[in-house]
C-alpha positions in Angstrom: -27.8 -29.6 29.2 -26.5 -27.7 32.2 -24.3 -30.6 33.1 -22.7 -30.7 29.6 -21.9 -27.0 29.9 -20.2 -27.5 33.3 -18.1 -30.4 31.9 -16.7 -28.1 29.1 -13.5 -26.4 30.3 -14.2 -22.6 30.2 -10.7 -22.0 28.8 -10.8 -24.7 26.1 -10.3 -22.2 23.3 -7.2 -20.8 25.0 -5.9 -24.3 25.6 -6.2 -25.2 21.9 -4.5 -21.9 21.0 -1.5 -22.7 23.2 -1.3 -26.2 21.8 -1.4 -25.0 18.2 1.3 -22.5 18.9 3.6 -25.3 20.2 3.4 -27.5 17.0 3.0 -27.2 13.3 0.7 -30.2 13.3 -3.0 -29.7 12.4 -4.8 -30.0 15.7 -7.9 -28.5 17.1 -9.1 -27.2 13.7 -12.7 -27.0 14.8 -15.7 -27.4 12.4 -18.4 -25.6 10.6 -21.4 -27.8 10.5 -20.2 -31.2 9.4 -16.9 -30.1 7.9 -13.7 -28.2 8.7 -13.5 -24.4 8.4 -12.9 -23.2 4.9 -9.6 -21.5 5.8 -8.2 -24.8 7.1 -9.3 -26.7 4.0 -7.7 -24.1 1.8 -4.5 -24.1 3.8 -4.3 -27.9 3.6 -4.7 -27.7 -0.2 -2.0 -25.1 -0.4 0.5 -27.1 1.6 -0.3 -30.2 -0.4 0.4 -28.3 -3.6 3.7 -27.0 -2.2 4.7 -30.5 -1.3 3.9 -31.8 -4.9 5.8 -28.8 -6.4 8.8 -29.5 -4.3 9.0 -33.1 -5.6 8.5 -32.2 -9.2 10.4 -28.8 -9.4 13.3 -28.8 -11.8 16.7 -28.6 -10.2 19.0 -25.8 -11.5 22.4 -27.3 -10.7 24.2 -24.6 -12.6 22.6 -21.9 -10.5 23.6 -23.6 -7.3 27.2 -23.9 -8.6 27.3 -20.2 -9.4 25.9 -19.5 -5.9 28.7 -21.6 -4.3 31.5 -19.7 -6.1 34.4 -19.4 -5.5 34.1 -23.0 -4.2 35.2 -25.5 -6.8 32.2 -27.6 -8.0 31.4 -30.5 -10.4 28.0 -31.4 -11.7 27.0 -35.0 -12.3 23.8 -37.1 -12.8 22.5 -40.4 -11.5 21.3 -43.2 -13.9 17.8 -41.8 -13.7 17.4 -40.0 -17.0 14.5 -37.8 -15.9 12.2 -37.0 -13.0 9.6 -39.5 -13.9 12.2 -42.3 -14.0 13.7 -41.1 -10.8 10.4 -41.3 -8.9 9.5 -44.8 -10.4 13.0 -46.3 -10.1 14.7 -45.3 -6.8 17.5 -47.8 -7.5 18.7 -45.7 -10.5 19.0 -42.6 -8.4 21.5 -44.5 -6.2 24.0 -45.1 -9.0 26.2 -42.6 -10.8 25.7 -42.4 -14.6 28.4 -43.4 -17.0 28.8 -39.7 -18.0 29.0 -38.7 -14.4 31.8 -41.3 -13.7 33.7 -40.0 -16.7 33.3 -36.4 -15.6 34.6 -37.2 -12.1 37.5 -39.3 -13.5 38.5 -36.5 -15.9 38.5 -34.0 -13.1 40.6 -36.3 -10.9 43.1 -36.8 -13.7 43.3 -33.1 -14.3 44.1 -32.4 -10.7 45.1 -35.5 -8.7 45.3 -33.5 -5.5 41.5 -33.8 -5.5 41.8 -37.5 -4.7 42.3 -39.0 -1.2 40.7 -36.1 0.5 39.2 -36.3 4.0 35.7 -35.2 3.1 33.7 -35.1 -0.1 30.6 -33.0 0.0 27.8 -33.9 -2.3 24.6 -31.9 -2.8 21.7 -33.8 -4.4 18.2 -32.6 -5.3 16.5 -35.6 -3.6 12.8 -35.3 -3.1 12.8 -31.5 -2.6 14.7 -29.6 -5.2 13.0 -26.5 -3.7 14.7 -27.1 -0.4 18.1 -27.6 -2.0 17.7 -24.6 -4.3 16.7 -22.4 -1.4 19.0 -23.6 1.4 21.7 -25.8 -0.1 24.4 -23.1 -0.6 24.1 -21.8 3.0 24.4 -25.3 4.4 27.5 -26.1 2.3 29.2 -22.9 3.4 28.4 -23.7 7.0 29.9 -27.1 6.6 33.0 -25.8 4.9 33.6 -23.4 7.8 33.0 -26.2 10.3 35.4 -28.6 8.6 38.0 -26.0 7.7 40.9 -28.0 9.2 40.1 -31.1 7.0 40.9 -31.5 3.3 37.8 -31.1 1.1 37.2 -32.3 -2.4 35.3 -30.1 -4.9 31.6 -29.9 -4.1 29.7 -32.4 -6.3 26.2 -31.3 -7.3 24.1 -34.2 -8.3 20.8 -34.4 -10.3 18.2 -37.1 -9.7 20.0 -38.1 -6.6 19.2 -40.6 -3.8 21.2 -40.8 -0.6 23.3 -43.7 -1.7 24.5 -41.9 -4.8 27.1 -40.3 -2.4 28.7 -43.8 -2.0 29.5 -44.0 -5.7 30.9 -40.4 -5.7 32.9 -40.7 -2.5 34.4 -44.0 -3.7 35.4 -42.4 -7.1 37.1 -39.6 -5.3 38.7 -41.9 -2.7 37.3 -39.8 0.1 37.6 -41.0 3.7 34.1 -39.6 4.4 31.2 -38.6 2.1 28.7 -36.0 3.3 25.5 -36.0 1.3 23.2 -32.9 1.5 19.8 -33.8 0.0 16.3 -32.5 -0.2 14.1 -34.5 2.2 10.7 -35.9 1.4 8.3 -32.9 1.7 5.4 -33.1 4.2 2.3 -31.0 4.7 4.0 -28.6 7.1 7.4 -28.3 5.6 8.2 -28.7 1.9 11.8 -27.4 1.8 13.6 -29.4 4.5 17.2 -30.7 4.0 19.0 -33.7 5.4 22.7 -34.6 5.8 23.9 -38.2 5.6 27.5 -39.0 6.6 29.2 -42.3 5.6 32.7 -43.3 6.5 34.7 -45.2 3.8 32.0 -44.7 1.1 31.5 -47.5 -1.4 28.6 -49.0 -3.3 26.6 -51.4 -1.2 26.8 -49.5 2.1 23.8 -50.1 4.3 21.7 -47.3 5.8 22.7 -48.4 9.2 26.3 -47.4 8.3 25.2 -43.7 7.9 24.5 -40.9 10.3 21.6 -38.6 9.5 20.9 -35.1 10.6 17.4 -34.1 9.4 14.9 -31.3 9.5 17.2 -28.5 8.4 15.0 -25.6 7.4 13.9 -22.1 8.3 10.5 -22.9 9.7 11.4 -24.0 13.2 14.0 -26.6 12.1 17.7 -26.8 12.5 19.7 -23.8 11.3 22.6 -24.4 9.0 25.2 -23.6 11.7 23.5 -26.0 14.1 23.5 -28.8 11.6 27.1 -28.1 10.7 28.2 -28.2 14.3 26.5 -31.5 14.8 28.0 -32.9 11.6 31.5 -31.7 12.8 31.2 -33.7 16.0 29.9 -36.8 14.3 32.5 -36.7 11.5 35.5 -36.3 13.8 34.3 -39.2 15.9 33.8 -41.3 12.8 37.3 -40.5 11.6 38.8 -41.3 15.0 37.0 -44.6 15.3 37.1 -45.6 11.6 33.3 -46.1 11.2 30.0 -44.4 11.0 26.3 -45.2 11.5 24.5 -46.6 14.5 27.7 -47.1 16.5 28.4 -43.3 16.5 26.3 -41.1 18.7 26.1 -37.4 19.1 26.6 -36.6 22.7 25.9 -32.9 22.4 22.9 -33.0 24.7 25.1 -34.5 27.5 27.9 -32.0 26.8 25.7 -28.9 26.7 23.2 -29.8 29.5 23.6 -27.6 32.6 25.0 -29.2 35.7 22.6 -30.3 38.4 21.5 -27.6 40.8 23.3 -27.7 44.2 21.2 -27.9 47.3 21.4 -24.7 49.2 21.2 -24.4 53.0 
């Protein structure tokens, strides 16, 4: 018995506390008898409920459009007619509905200057309408500030959207680049995270390898909107310079921002 006590680090509790402070992952939860502590079980159930709510929450596109004013906005839908269909048929969430196509076409006819823009920004609910509702407007504004020297199409707000829906929208608007802001799949630590997907020369059929992704944009230790916008700005300008996007475009910010090596001192 004494040997077992000696093999137990005296500061084990402090070590676990430091590790838990460094990650949102569930580690070192301990136990009470043969089960986890009640507070950890309840916290898990709460986080699971938040994740489910984020997936099924209704998306108020009109409220987001009002929040984005005075930016010009258009609201469209995918071919998924409701949330249940969207979850069962991912393919329908990747295609613009007939009504959505007509709405975009009418807006382009009304103001042809909206066509042939540098960048089309699309905001889709994705798998976390909660995240888009809470942080979508701030991220759009950060992107607009970052891309201010480029021509921007009206912001398109899309219901029941998957990432590839941006290809249909960008193609319809003849945009050089489409930037899709979308709610990411919620987890058990973060339920309101956003992602950005950038595609050069958008058109239906683009592969995921032809996109650049910036993920984990949220307030709980994730990327701030300004950080995400700065990263997108670097990637987008490189994409436009080289005429492509995806795996061949890398963000070299870490190299650019890393401090120079220390000089040896006598």
